[in-house]
C-alpha positions in Angstrom: -2.5 118.3 -83.8 -2.3 115.8 -80.7 0.9 115.6 -79.1 1.9 112.1 -78.6 4.7 112.3 -76.1 1.6 113.6 -73.8 0.0 110.1 -73.7 3.5 108.5 -72.4 3.4 107.3 -68.8 6.8 108.8 -67.9 9.0 107.5 -65.0 8.6 110.9 -62.9 4.7 110.2 -62.9 5.3 107.4 -60.8 4.9 107.8 -57.3 7.3 105.8 -55.7 8.8 105.6 -52.0 7.1 104.5 -48.8 7.3 107.8 -47.3 5.5 109.4 -50.0 2.8 107.0 -50.3 2.3 107.0 -46.7 1.6 110.4 -46.5 -0.5 110.3 -49.3 -2.5 107.9 -47.3 -2.1 109.7 -44.0 -3.0 113.4 -45.1 -4.5 113.0 -48.5 -8.2 113.3 -49.3 -10.4 109.9 -49.8 -12.6 109.4 -52.8 -14.4 106.2 -53.1 -16.6 104.1 -55.7 -17.4 100.4 -56.0 -14.0 98.5 -56.4 -11.2 101.3 -55.9 -10.3 103.9 -53.5 -8.5 107.3 -54.6 -6.3 108.9 -52.0 -5.3 112.8 -53.3 -2.7 115.4 -51.9 -1.7 118.3 -53.6 2.3 118.6 -54.6 4.1 121.1 -55.7 4.7 119.9 -59.3 3.0 120.3 -62.4 2.3 117.1 -63.2 0.3 114.2 -61.2 2.0 111.1 -60.0 0.3 108.1 -59.2 0.7 104.6 -57.6 -1.7 101.8 -58.0 -1.6 99.2 -55.1 -4.1 96.6 -53.2 -5.3 96.4 -49.6 -2.5 94.2 -47.7 -5.5 91.5 -46.6 -6.4 90.7 -50.2 -3.1 90.4 -51.9 -2.6 86.8 -52.2 -5.8 85.4 -50.9 -8.7 87.1 -53.3 -6.6 88.4 -55.9 -4.8 84.9 -56.6 -1.3 85.3 -57.9 0.8 87.9 -59.1 0.0 87.4 -62.5 -3.6 88.6 -62.2 -2.6 91.5 -59.7 0.2 92.8 -62.5 -2.7 92.7 -65.2 -5.3 94.4 -63.0 -2.4 96.8 -62.5 -1.5 97.1 -66.2 -5.1 98.0 -67.0 -5.5 100.8 -64.3 -2.2 102.0 -65.5 -3.3 102.1 -69.1 -6.5 103.8 -68.2 -4.6 106.6 -66.3 -1.9 107.1 -69.2 -4.7 107.9 -71.7 -6.9 109.9 -69.2 -4.0 112.2 -67.4 -4.2 114.8 -70.6 -7.9 115.9 -69.3 -7.0 115.7 -65.6 -5.5 119.0 -63.4 -1.8 118.6 -62.5 -0.1 118.9 -59.3 -1.6 116.1 -57.2 0.0 113.1 -55.7 -2.6 110.0 -56.2 -3.0 106.4 -54.8 -5.3 104.1 -56.4 -6.3 101.1 -54.0 -7.9 98.9 -56.1 -10.1 96.0 -54.6 -10.8 92.7 -55.9 -14.1 92.1 -57.4 -16.9 90.3 -55.6 -17.2 86.4 -56.3 -14.5 83.7 -56.7 -10.6 84.1 -56.0 -8.6 85.5 -58.3 -12.0 86.6 -60.3 -11.6 89.5 -62.7 -14.9 89.6 -64.6 -16.4 92.5 -66.2 -14.6 94.8 -63.7 -11.5 94.2 -65.2 -12.0 95.3 -68.5 -10.7 98.6 -69.9 -13.9 100.4 -70.6 -15.3 99.5 -67.0 -11.9 100.5 -65.2 -12.0 103.9 -67.6 -15.5 104.4 -65.9 -14.3 103.5 -62.4 -11.7 106.2 -62.9 -13.3 108.9 -64.5 -16.0 108.6 -61.3 -13.4 108.8 -58.9 -11.4 111.7 -60.7 -14.6 113.4 -61.3 -15.6 113.1 -57.0 -11.9 114.4 -56.5 -12.4 117.2 -58.6 -9.3 116.6 -61.0 -11.2 116.6 -64.3 -10.5 120.0 -66.5 
């Protein structure tokens, strides 16, 4: 039987705090694919914590308004929520999301759930986080 609670995205699974995020950027290992980069740092917890962010230069100019940025974050959060049960625990993760090539604010095919899932699977596989 599937434990429905295991699919929740709990508050403690969010990586928060400037210092913690900066540590992952500076000391973590990097894995990249088209459209995203994953930073991974081992923690002493039994579960993973994650933060979704964008490159500083592209926050407003390429990603457009906050509505578009929040949509991309929601899609990535949903993919992570569905995939987290197949990941090894004990890591802090920062997902740096790059905009699609093309017109400002465009989130063509790359923003769809399935393509985001393939993208995150690729990054988690490179990082050796898949069970």
